KOLRO-340494 format. One record per residue: x, y, z of N, C-alpha, C in turn. Coordinates in steps of 0.1 Angstrom, whole numbers, padded with zeros to 4 digits, always signed. Atoms other than C-alpha are relative to their C-alpha. Example, Ala and Ser with C-alpha at 12.3 -4.5 7.8 and 13.67 -1.06 7.14 Angstrom:
BEGIN
+0009-0012+0000+0123-0045+0078+0009+0012+0000
-0009-0011+0000+0137-0011+0071-0008+0011+0008
END
This chain:
BEGIN
+0003+0014+0002+0060+0703+0345+0012-0009+0003
-0012+0008-0002+0095+0690+0345+0004-0002+0014
-0004+0001-0014+0101+0699+0381-0010-0009+0008
+0010+0008-0007+0068+0682+0391+0004-0015-0003
-0003+0013+0003+0079+0650+0373+0013-0004+0008
-0013+0002-0008+0114+0653+0390-0004-0004+0014
+0004+0002-0014+0097+0655+0424-0006-0014+0002
+0007+0013-0001+0076+0624+0417+0010-0011-0001
-0009+0011+0004+0105+0604+0403+0012-0001+0011
-0011+0000-0009+0131+0614+0429+0000-0011+0011
+0000+0011-0010+0119+0590+0457+0003-0013-0006
-0003+0013+0006+0119+0561+0433+0014-0002-0004
-0014+0001+0004+0153+0568+0419+0009-0002+0012
-0008+0001-0012+0168+0572+0454-0002-0014+0006
+0003+0013-0005+0150+0540+0465+0007-0011-0009
-0006+0010+0009+0162+0521+0434+0015-0001+0002
-0014+0000-0002+0198+0532+0439+0004-0007+0014
-0003+0006-0013+0198+0522+0476-0002-0015+0000
+0003+0014+0000+0182+0488+0471+0010-0008-0010
-0009+0007+0010+0203+0479+0440+0014-0001+0005
-0014+0000-0006+0236+0489+0457+0001-0010+0012
-0001+0009-0012+0228+0470+0489+0000-0015-0003
+0000+0014+0004+0223+0438+0470+0013-0007+0000
-0014+0005+0000+0260+0434+0466+0005-0002+0014
-0004+0001-0013+0267+0440+0502-0007-0011+0007
+0008+0011-0006+0239+0416+0512+0006-0013-0004
-0006+0012+0005+0255+0389+0490+0013-0003+0008
-0013+0001-0007+0290+0395+0506-0003-0005+0015
+0003+0004-0014+0274+0392+0541-0005-0014+0001
+0005+0014+0000+0256+0360+0532+0012-0010-0002
-0012+0008+0002+0289+0345+0519+0008-0001+0012
-0008+0000-0012+0307+0356+0550-0006-0008+0011
+0007+0008-0010+0280+0340+0572+0002-0015-0002
-0002+0014+0003+0283+0307+0554+0014-0004+0003
-0014+0002-0003+0321+0309+0557+0002-0002+0015
-0002+0001-0015+0319+0315+0595-0006-0012+0006
+0007+0012-0005+0294+0287+0600+0007-0013-0003
-0007+0012+0004+0318+0263+0584+0015+0001+0002
-0014-0003-0003+0351+0276+0598+0003-0004+0014
-0004+0003-0014+0371+0269+0629-0007+0009+0011
+0007-0009-0009+0352+0299+0644-0015-0002+0001
+0014+0002+0001+0318+0283+0639-0007+0000+0014
+0006+0000-0014+0312+0277+0677+0000+0014+0005
+0000-0014-0004+0322+0313+0684-0011+0008-0006
+0010-0007+0008+0299+0326+0657-0014-0004+0006
+0013+0005-0005+0270+0305+0671-0002+0006+0014
+0001-0005-0014+0278+0315+0707-0003+0015+0000
+0003-0014+0001+0278+0352+0697-0014+0003-0003
+0014-0003+0004+0244+0350+0681-0010-0003+0011
+0009+0003-0011+0229+0335+0713+0004+0007+0013
-0004-0007-0012+0246+0359+0737-0012+0008+0005
+0011-0008-0006+0219+0373+0760+0003+0015+0002
-0001-0015-0002+0214+0411+0760-0013+0005+0006
+0012-0005-0007+0191+0429+0783-0001+0015-0003
+0003-0014+0002+0175+0463+0775-0010+0005+0010
+0009-0006-0011+0160+0484+0803+0007+0000+0013
-0006-0001-0013+0165+0487+0840-0008-0009+0010
+0005+0009-0010+0159+0461+0867-0012-0008-0005
+0012+0008+0004+0124+0446+0865-0006+0005-0013
+0006-0006+0012+0116+0469+0836+0010-0003-0012
-0009+0003+0010+0140+0451+0813-0004-0012-0008
+0004+0011+0009+0137+0427+0784+0013-0007-0005
-0012+0006+0004+0164+0401+0778-0002-0010-0011
+0001+0009+0012+0168+0383+0744+0014-0003-0004
-0013+0003+0006+0196+0366+0726+0003+0010-0012
-0004-0009+0011+0215+0387+0700-0008-0002-0013
+0007+0004+0012+0199+0368+0671-0015+0005+0001
+0014-0005-0001+0164+0376+0685-0001+0015+0000
+0000-0015+0001+0173+0413+0689+0001+0004-0014
-0001-0003+0014+0183+0413+0653-0013-0002-0008
+0012+0004+0008+0152+0395+0640-0012+0007+0005
+0012-0006-0005+0127+0411+0663+0001+0015+0002
-0002-0014-0002+0143+0445+0670+0004+0008-0012
-0005-0007+0012+0164+0456+0641-0009-0001-0012
+0009+0002+0012+0140+0441+0616-0013+0008+0002
+0012-0009-0002+0112+0462+0632+0003+0013-0007
-0004-0012+0007+0131+0492+0619-0001-0002-0016
+0001+0003+0014+0134+0475+0585-0014+0000-0005
+0014+0001+0003+0097+0468+0585-0007+0014+0000
+0005-0013-0001+0090+0504+0595+0003+0008-0013
-0004-0006+0013+0109+0516+0564-0009-0006-0011
+0009+0006+0010+0088+0491+0543-0013+0007+0001
+0013-0007-0002+0057+0507+0558+0000+0014-0006
-0001-0014+0006+0069+0542+0548+0000-0001-0015
-0001+0002+0014+0078+0529+0513-0014-0004-0006
+0014+0003+0005+0043+0513+0508-0009+0012+0000
+0009-0012-0001+0025+0544+0520+0004+0010-0011
-0004-0010+0010+0046+0566+0497-0004-0005-0014
+0004+0005+0013+0039+0543+0467-0015+0002-0002
+0015-0002+0001+0001+0545+0474-0003+0014-0001
+0004-0015+0000+0002+0583+0478+0006+0007-0013
-0007-0007+0010+0027+0594+0452+0006-0008-0012
-0008+0009+0009+0042+0564+0433-0009-0008-0010
+0006+0008+0010+0033+0536+0410-0014-0007+0004
+0012+0006-0004+0003+0525+0431-0011+0010+0004
+0008-0011-0005-0014+0559+0435-0014+0000-0007
+0013+0000+0007-0043+0552+0410-0004-0015-0002
+0004+0014+0002-0064+0521+0404+0006-0007-0012
-0005+0005+0012-0052+0517+0369+0015-0004+0001
-0014+0003-0002-0015+0519+0379+0002-0012+0009
-0002+0011-0010-0021+0494+0407-0003-0013-0006
+0005+0012+0006-0037+0468+0385+0011-0010-0003
-0010+0009+0005-0006+0453+0370+0010-0005+0011
-0009+0005-0010+0019+0452+0399-0007-0007+0011
+0008+0007-0010-0008+0442+0424-0004-0014-0005
+0004+0013+0006-0021+0414+0401+0012-0009-0002
-0012+0008+0002+0014+0402+0392+0006-0005+0014
-0004+0004-0013+0024+0402+0429-0008-0011+0006
+0009+0010-0005-0007+0382+0438+0003-0013-0006
-0003+0012+0007+0001+0357+0411+0013-0006+0005
-0013+0004-0004+0037+0356+0423+0001-0004+0015
+0001+0005-0014+0026+0348+0459-0008-0012+0001
+0009+0012-0001-0003+0324+0453+0006-0012-0006
-0005+0012+0007+0013+0301+0428+0012-0007+0007
-0010+0007-0008+0045+0295+0448-0005-0007+0012
+0005+0007-0012+0025+0287+0479-0007-0013-0004
+0007+0012+0005+0004+0263+0458+0010-0011-0003
-0011+0010+0003+0036+0246+0445+0005-0006+0013
-0005+0005-0012+0049+0243+0480-0009-0010+0007
+0010+0009-0007+0017+0229+0495-0002-0013-0007
+0002+0012+0007+0013+0204+0467+0011-0010+0003
-0011+0009-0003+0048+0190+0475+0001-0004+0015
-0001+0003-0015+0043+0190+0513-0014-0003+0006
+0014+0002-0005+0006+0181+0515+0000-0012+0010
+0002+0010-0010-0003+0161+0546+0012-0002+0009
-0012+0001-0008+0031+0166+0562+0001+0012+0009
-0002-0011-0010+0042+0188+0592+0007+0012-0007
-0007-0010+0007+0064+0207+0568-0009+0010-0008
+0009-0009+0007+0033+0223+0553+0001+0014+0006
+0000-0013-0006+0039+0252+0577+0009+0010-0007
-0009-0009+0007+0066+0266+0554-0006+0005-0013
+0006-0005+0013+0041+0275+0526+0002+0014-0003
-0002-0014+0002+0047+0312+0531+0015+0003-0005
-0014-0003+0003+0085+0309+0525+0002+0004-0015
-0003-0004+0014+0085+0310+0486-0009+0011-0005
+0008-0011+0004+0060+0338+0485+0007+0013-0002
-0006-0013-0001+0085+0366+0491+0011+0002-0011
-0010-0004+0009+0108+0385+0467+0009+0010+0007
-0010-0009-0006+0140+0402+0479+0003+0011-0010
-0001-0011+0009+0139+0436+0463+0014+0004-0002
-0014-0004+0001+0176+0444+0470+0007-0008-0010
-0007+0009+0009+0190+0413+0452-0006+0001-0014
+0006-0001+0013+0164+0415+0424+0004+0012-0008
-0004-0012+0007+0171+0451+0415+0015+0001-0002
-0015+0000+0001+0209+0446+0421+0004-0008-0013
-0003+0009+0012+0210+0418+0394-0006+0007-0012
+0006-0007+0012+0187+0438+0371+0010+0012-0004
-0009-0011+0003+0211+0468+0374+0013-0005-0007
-0013+0005+0005+0242+0446+0366-0002-0007-0013
+0002+0009+0011+0227+0422+0340-0009+0005-0011
+0011-0005+0009+0199+0442+0324+0001+0015-0002
-0001-0014+0002+0213+0476+0316-0009+0006-0011
+0008-0005+0011+0192+0478+0285-0015-0002+0002
+0014+0003-0003+0160+0468+0302-0008+0014+0001
+0008-0012+0000+0132+0494+0298-0002+0005+0014
+0002-0006-0014+0128+0518+0328-0014-0005+0005
+0013+0004-0004+0091+0508+0329+0000-0014+0007
-0001+0014-0005+0101+0472+0336+0007+0001+0014
-0007-0002-0013+0124+0483+0365-0010+0005+0010
+0010-0006-0009+0096+0504+0380-0010-0010+0003
+0010+0011-0003+0072+0475+0376+0005-0010+0010
-0006+0010-0009+0096+0451+0394+0000+0006+0014
+0000-0007-0013+0100+0477+0422-0013+0000+0007
+0013+0000-0006+0063+0482+0427-0005-0014+0003
+0004+0014-0003+0057+0445+0425+0006-0005+0013
-0007+0004-0012+0083+0438+0452-0006+0007+0012
+0006-0007-0011+0067+0464+0474-0013-0006+0004
+0012+0006-0003+0033+0449+0471+0002-0014+0005
-0004+0013-0005+0049+0415+0476+0004+0001+0015
-0004-0002-0014+0064+0428+0509-0013+0002+0009
+0013-0001-0008+0029+0439+0520-0007-0013+0002
+0007+0013-0001+0015+0405+0512+0007-0009+0010
-0007+0008-0010+0043+0388+0532-0003+0005+0014
+0003-0005-0013+0036+0411+0561-0014-0005+0005
+0014+0005-0004-0001+0401+0561+0001-0014+0003
-0002+0014-0002+0009+0365+0559+0006-0003+0014
-0007+0001-0013+0033+0369+0589-0010+0003+0012
+0009-0004-0011+0007+0387+0610-0012-0010+0002
+0012+0008-0002-0022+0363+0603+0004-0015+0002
-0003+0015+0001-0004+0329+0599+0012-0004+0008
-0012+0004-0006+0029+0330+0617+0002+0007+0014
+0000-0005-0013+0020+0344+0651-0004-0011+0010
+0003+0010-0010+0018+0324+0683-0014+0002+0006
+0013-0002-0007-0011+0322+0708-0001+0015+0004
+0002-0014-0001-0025+0357+0710-0005+0004+0014
+0005-0006-0012-0029+0376+0743-0008+0012-0003
+0009-0011+0004-0059+0398+0737+0002+0013+0007
-0003-0013-0006-0052+0424+0764+0013+0007-0005
-0012-0006+0004-0016+0429+0753-0002+0005-0015
+0002-0004+0014-0027+0431+0716-0009+0013+0000
+0008-0012+0000-0054+0456+0725+0008+0013+0004
-0009-0011-0004-0028+0478+0743+0008+0005-0012
-0008-0004+0012-0006+0477+0712-0008+0007-0010
+0009-0007+0010-0035+0487+0689-0003+0014+0005
+0003-0013-0006-0043+0516+0713+0011+0010-0003
-0011-0008+0002-0008+0529+0710+0001+0004-0015
+0000-0003+0014-0010+0527+0672-0011+0010-0004
+0011-0009+0002-0043+0544+0672+0003+0014+0005
-0005-0013-0005-0027+0572+0693+0009+0006-0010
-0009-0006+0011-0001+0576+0665-0009+0005-0011
+0009-0005+0010-0029+0578+0640-0007+0013+0003
+0006-0012-0005-0046+0604+0661+0009+0012-0001
-0010-0011+0002-0014+0625+0661+0001+0004-0015
+0000-0003+0014-0014+0621+0623-0012+0009-0004
+0012-0008+0004-0050+0634+0621+0001+0014+0005
-0002-0014-0005-0040+0664+0642+0012+0007-0007
-0011-0005+0008-0012+0670+0617+0013+0003+0008
-0012-0002-0008+0015+0666+0643+0012-0006-0007
-0013+0006+0006+0051+0661+0631+0010-0002+0012
-0009+0002-0012+0064+0655+0667+0005-0014-0001
-0006+0013+0002+0087+0626+0659+0001-0009+0012
-0001+0008-0012+0095+0615+0695-0013-0006+0004
+0013+0006-0003+0057+0610+0700-0003-0012-0008
+0002+0012+0008+0055+0586+0671+0009-0011+0004
-0010+0011-0004+0086+0567+0681-0004-0006+0013
+0005+0006-0012+0073+0563+0716-0012-0009-0001
+0012+0008+0003+0040+0550+0704+0004-0013-0007
-0005+0012+0007+0059+0526+0681+0007-0010+0009
-0008+0009-0009+0082+0513+0708-0010-0007+0010
+0009+0006-0009+0053+0507+0732-0009-0010-0007
+0007+0010+0008+0033+0490+0704+0008-0013-0003
-0009+0011+0003+0063+0468+0696+0000-0009+0013
-0001+0007-0013+0066+0458+0733-0013-0008+0002
+0014+0006-0002+0028+0451+0735-0002-0012-0009
+0002+0011+0010+0028+0430+0703+0009-0012+0004
-0010+0010-0004+0059+0411+0716-0007-0009+0011
+0006+0007-0011+0040+0401+0748-0014-0006-0004
+0013+0005+0005+0008+0395+0728+0001-0013-0008
-0002+0011+0009+0023+0368+0706-0001+0003-0014
+0000-0004+0014+0020+0388+0674+0015+0004-0002
-0014-0003+0003+0054+0392+0657+0002+0015+0001
-0001-0014-0002+0066+0426+0669+0004+0009-0012
-0003-0008+0012+0079+0437+0635-0012+0006-0006
+0012-0005+0006+0043+0442+0625-0003+0014+0005
+0002-0014-0005+0042+0472+0648+0008+0010-0008
-0008-0009+0008+0070+0487+0627-0007+0004-0013
+0007-0003+0013+0050+0484+0595-0012+0010+0003
+0012-0008-0002+0018+0498+0610+0003+0014+0005
-0004-0013-0004+0037+0527+0626+0004+0008-0013
-0003-0007+0012+0050+0535+0591-0012+0006-0007
+0012-0005+0006+0015+0538+0578-0006+0012+0007
+0006-0011-0008+0007+0563+0606+0008+0013-0001
-0008-0012+0002+0035+0587+0597-0006+0010-0010
+0007-0009+0009+0020+0619+0582+0008+0003-0013
-0005-0004+0013+0025+0628+0546-0007+0013-0005
+0005-0013+0004+0019+0662+0530-0003+0000-0015
+0003-0001+0014+0006+0673+0496+0013+0002-0008
-0013-0001+0006+0042+0683+0488+0009-0011+0006
-0007+0011-0006+0061+0650+0493+0013+0003+0007
-0013-0003-0006+0095+0665+0500+0000+0007+0013
+0001-0007-0012+0082+0685+0529-0006-0008+0012
+0008+0008-0010+0065+0657+0548+0010-0008+0009
-0008+0008-0010+0078+0638+0579+0003-0014-0007
-0002+0013+0007+0073+0606+0558+0012+0000-0009
-0011-0001+0009+0097+0618+0532+0013+0001+0007
-0012-0002-0007+0123+0629+0557+0005-0012+0007
-0004+0012-0007+0122+0597+0577+0005-0011-0010
-0004+0010+0010+0123+0575+0546+0014+0003-0006
-0012-0004+0005+0152+0595+0532+0012-0003+0010
-0010+0002-0010+0171+0593+0565+0003-0015+0003
-0001+0014-0005+0164+0556+0573+0004-0010-0011
-0002+0009+0011+0167+0540+0538+0015-0005+0000
-0014+0005+0001+0206+0539+0538+0003-0009+0012
-0002+0009-0012+0206+0524+0574-0006-0013-0002
+0007+0013+0003+0181+0498+0563+0007-0008-0011
-0006+0007+0011+0198+0489+0530+0014-0004+0003
-0014+0003-0002+0234+0491+0541+0004-0004+0014
-0003+0004-0014+0231+0483+0578-0008-0012+0005
+0009+0010-0005+0201+0463+0589-0001-0013-0008
+0001+0012+0009+0197+0440+0559+0013-0008+0000
-0012+0008+0000+0234+0430+0558+0002-0007+0014
-0001+0006-0013+0234+0424+0596-0009-0012+0001
+0010+0011+0000+0203+0402+0592+0006-0012-0008
-0006+0011+0008+0221+0382+0564+0012-0006+0008
-0011+0005-0007+0252+0379+0585-0004-0009+0012
+0005+0008-0011+0232+0365+0614-0008-0012-0003
+0009+0010+0004+0208+0343+0595+0004-0009-0011
-0004+0008+0012+0225+0330+0564+0010-0011+0003
-0011+0010-0003+0252+0310+0582-0006-0014+0004
+0004+0014-0003+0243+0273+0579+0012-0009-0004
-0011+0009+0004+0268+0244+0579-0002-0007-0013
+0001+0007+0013+0276+0229+0546+0003-0015+0002
-0001+0015-0002+0270+0191+0546-0008-0006-0011
+0008+0005+0011+0259+0181+0512-0002-0016+0000
+0001+0015-0001+0266+0144+0520-0012-0004+0008
+0012+0003-0008+0238+0146+0546-0012+0007-0004
+0012-0007+0004+0215+0169+0528-0009-0008-0009
+0010+0008+0007+0184+0153+0516-0007+0008-0011
+0006-0008+0011+0176+0166+0481-0014-0004-0003
+0014+0004+0002+0143+0147+0482-0009+0006+0011
+0008-0006-0010+0132+0167+0512-0011+0008-0005
+0012-0008+0005+0097+0181+0507+0002+0015+0002
-0003-0014-0003+0110+0214+0522+0008+0006-0012
-0008-0004+0011+0137+0216+0496-0007+0001-0014
+0007+0001+0012+0115+0206+0467-0011+0011-0001
+0010-0010+0000+0087+0229+0477+0005+0014-0002
-0006-0013+0001+0109+0260+0481+0006+0002-0014
-0006+0000+0013+0128+0252+0449-0011+0002-0011
+0011-0001+0010+0096+0247+0429-0007+0014+0001
+0007-0012-0002+0079+0277+0445+0007+0013-0005
-0008-0011+0004+0107+0302+0439+0004+0000-0015
-0005+0001+0014+0121+0289+0406-0010-0001-0011
+0010+0002+0010+0089+0280+0389-0013+0008+0003
+0012-0007-0004+0060+0294+0408+0000+0015-0002
-0001-0015+0001+0073+0330+0409+0000+0005-0014
+0000-0005+0013+0081+0335+0372-0013-0003-0007
+0013+0004+0006+0049+0316+0361-0011+0009+0005
+0010-0008-0006+0028+0336+0385+0001+0015-0004
-0002-0014+0004+0043+0370+0377-0003+0003-0015
+0002-0002+0015+0046+0367+0339-0013-0004-0005
+0013+0005+0004+0014+0347+0336-0011+0010+0002
+0010-0010-0003-0007+0374+0353+0001+0012-0010
-0002-0011+0010+0008+0401+0331-0005-0003-0014
+0005+0005+0013+0001+0381+0300-0015-0001+0000
+0015+0001-0001-0035+0374+0311-0006+0014-0001
+0005-0014-0001-0041+0411+0319+0002+0007-0014
-0003-0007+0013-0025+0422+0286-0010-0005-0011
+0009+0006+0010-0046+0397+0265-0015+0003+0003
+0014-0001-0003-0079+0400+0284-0005+0014+0002
+0005-0013-0004-0080+0436+0296+0008+0011-0008
-0007-0010+0008-0056+0453+0271+0010+0008+0008
-0010-0007-0008-0032+0464+0299+0013-0001-0007
-0013-0001+0007+0001+0476+0285+0011-0008+0008
-0012+0007-0006+0032+0454+0292+0009+0011+0005
-0009-0010-0005+0056+0474+0314+0011+0004-0009
-0011-0004+0009+0080+0494+0293-0001-0005-0014
+0002+0007+0013+0066+0476+0262+0011-0011-0001
-0011+0010+0000+0091+0449+0272-0004-0012-0008
+0002+0012+0007+0096+0418+0251-0004-0011+0009
+0004+0011-0008+0082+0385+0263+0012-0006+0008
-0012+0005-0006+0117+0373+0271+0004+0009+0012
-0003-0009-0011+0124+0404+0293-0010-0001+0011
+0011+0002-0010+0091+0399+0311+0003-0013+0007
-0003+0013-0007+0100+0362+0318+0012+0001+0009
-0012-0002-0008+0134+0372+0330-0003+0008+0013
+0004-0008-0012+0119+0398+0354-0008-0009+0010
+0007+0010-0008+0096+0370+0367+0010-0009+0007
-0010+0008-0006+0127+0349+0373+0007+0007+0012
-0006-0007-0010+0143+0376+0393-0009+0002+0012
+0009+0000-0011+0112+0377+0414+0001-0012+0009
-0002+0012-0007+0122+0342+0425+0012+0001+0010
-0010-0002-0010+0150+0356+0446-0006+0004+0013
+0007-0002-0013+0136+0352+0481+0008+0006+0011
-0010-0004-0010+0165+0356+0505-0006+0006+0013
+0002-0006-0013+0158+0382+0533-0014-0004+0005
+0013+0002-0006+0120+0379+0537-0003-0015+0001
+0002+0014-0001+0120+0342+0529+0007-0007+0012
-0007+0005-0011+0146+0334+0555-0007+0005+0013
+0007-0005-0011+0127+0356+0579-0013-0008+0003
+0012+0009-0001+0095+0336+0573+0003-0014+0004
-0005+0014-0003+0114+0303+0575+0003-0001+0015
-0003+0000-0014+0126+0313+0610-0012+0000+0009
+0013+0001-0008+0090+0317+0621-0007-0013-0003
+0007+0012+0003+0077+0286+0603+0006-0012+0006
-0007+0012-0004+0103+0261+0615+0009+0003+0013
-0008-0001-0013+0114+0263+0652+0010-0012+0001
-0010+0011+0000+0132+0229+0646+0012+0004-0008
-0013-0004+0007+0169+0237+0638+0003-0008-0013
-0003+0008+0012+0172+0208+0613-0008+0005-0012
+0009-0004+0010+0142+0219+0593+0003+0014-0005
-0004-0014+0003+0153+0256+0595+0012+0000-0009
-0012+0000+0008+0187+0247+0581-0003-0005-0014
+0004+0004+0014+0172+0228+0552-0007+0011-0007
+0007-0011+0007+0149+0257+0545+0010+0011-0004
-0010-0010+0003+0178+0282+0546+0008-0004-0013
-0008+0005+0011+0199+0261+0522-0009+0000-0013
+0010+0000+0012+0168+0257+0499-0002+0014-0005
+0002-0013+0004+0162+0294+0499+0012+0006-0008
-0013-0004+0006+0199+0301+0491+0001-0006-0014
-0001+0007+0013+0199+0275+0463-0010+0006-0010
+0011-0005+0010+0166+0287+0447+0003+0014-0004
-0003-0014+0003+0176+0323+0450+0011+0002-0010
-0011+0000+0009+0209+0317+0433-0004-0004-0014
+0004+0005+0013+0193+0297+0405-0009+0010-0007
+0009-0010+0006+0166+0323+0400+0007+0012-0005
-0008-0011+0004+0191+0351+0399+0008-0003-0013
-0008+0004+0012+0214+0333+0374-0009-0002-0012
+0008+0002+0011+0185+0323+0352-0005+0014-0006
+0005-0013+0004+0171+0359+0351+0011+0008-0007
-0012-0008+0006+0206+0374+0344+0003-0006-0013
-0004+0006+0012+0213+0349+0317-0010+0003-0011
+0010-0003+0010+0180+0355+0299+0002+0015-0005
-0002-0014+0004+0186+0393+0300+0012+0002-0008
-0012-0001+0008+0221+0389+0287-0001-0006-0014
+0002+0006+0014+0210+0366+0259-0008+0009-0008
+0008-0009+0007+0183+0391+0249+0009+0012-0005
-0009-0011+0003+0209+0419+0250+0010-0004-0012
-0009+0005+0011+0233+0398+0228-0007-0001-0013
+0008+0001+0012+0206+0390+0203-0003+0013-0006
+0003-0014+0005+0197+0427+0201+0012+0006-0007
-0013-0006+0006+0233+0437+0195+0003-0007-0013
-0003+0007+0013+0237+0410+0168-0009+0004-0011
+0010-0003+0011+0206+0421+0149+0002+0015-0004
-0002-0014+0004+0217+0458+0148+0011+0002-0010
END
C-alpha cells in the first residue's frame, strides 16, 4: 500500500519541486529583462529579440524573429509539457475522479470567470476589451515558489489544491487562446494539422511508443496550425494529450517524457520567455494609472482571483459539504486565492496575443507585473501573519 501511494505521489512531488524552484529563477530573469530594457544596452536587447532566424532549407524554410521563435516555438514545448501534466492529473492525480475534480475545477472556473468580468466591466465599450483573458491565468511556478518560502506550515492538501487548480487554470487559458486569440483561420491548413494529431492518436490506440513518430506528427501539426492562423502552441498541448500512458505510470512514455522535459521547461523555457517578454521601459511619469488596461488587470488579478477561488470553495463547502483542502483555515484559503492572482507567464503570453499595439502591450506587461507582485506580497504576508498568530498562541 505504501509503495502504491509513493508511486502516485512521486509525480506530484517532482512537479512541485520543479515549479517551486523555477519561480526564483523566473523572478531573476524578469528583473534582468527590466534592467536590460532600461539600460544603455536597451537598443541591443531589442535588436536581438527581433533578429530574424530561418529554420529549414531553401524554399522549405520558415523565418521568424527571435522573439517569435521563443513565443511560438519554445513555448510550444512548454505547452506540450502542460498537456502531459494535465493528462497525468486526469489519469493518476488530483483530477482522476469526479469528486476530486469538483473543488479544483470549480475554484479554477471561479478564478477565471470573475477576473474576466472585472476586466470587462472596467473596459466595457472600448477597444481594450480584447485583453479580458489576461487576468484569467495563474503562474504556477511563482505561486508555488512563494507558498514554499512563505507558507511552510501550510497543509499539504492546500498545496496540492493550488497545484491542481493551476493546472485546470492552464487548461482554461489554452481553450481561451485557441477559441478567442487566433487570427483568420485557414480551413485547409487547420484540417491538415488536425489530421496529423489524429495520426498521433492512432499511434496511441495502437499502443505505439515510437517517440520520433509522435514528434514528427507534432512538428507538422505545429507548422499547419501556424499557417492556419491558430496559435501553434495549441498543437503542443494536443500532442501532449496524444502521448500514451500505461496502467503503471512510471513505465509509460508519458511519464518518461514529463520527467525528462519538466526541468527543461521549468529552468530553461520559462526563464527564457521571461527574459524575452518582461523587459519593458520604466517611465512612471508617462504611465497612465487610470488606463482601463491597468485597472482591469489589477482588479482582475488582485481582487477577482482571490474572490473567485476562495468564494467557490466556500460555496461548495457550505452548500455541498465539500471538505476544505487540508482543513485549511479561512485565512489560509484566502491567502491561497491571493497567490492565484500571480499571472505573469501565461498572462504576458495572452497579452502579446491580445494587444499587437506596442504601447498597449507595454501597459499590459507593467500591469501584470504590478498585479502579480501585489498578489504575491499579499498572499505571503497573510500566510506569515497566520504563522505568527499560531506560534504566539502555542
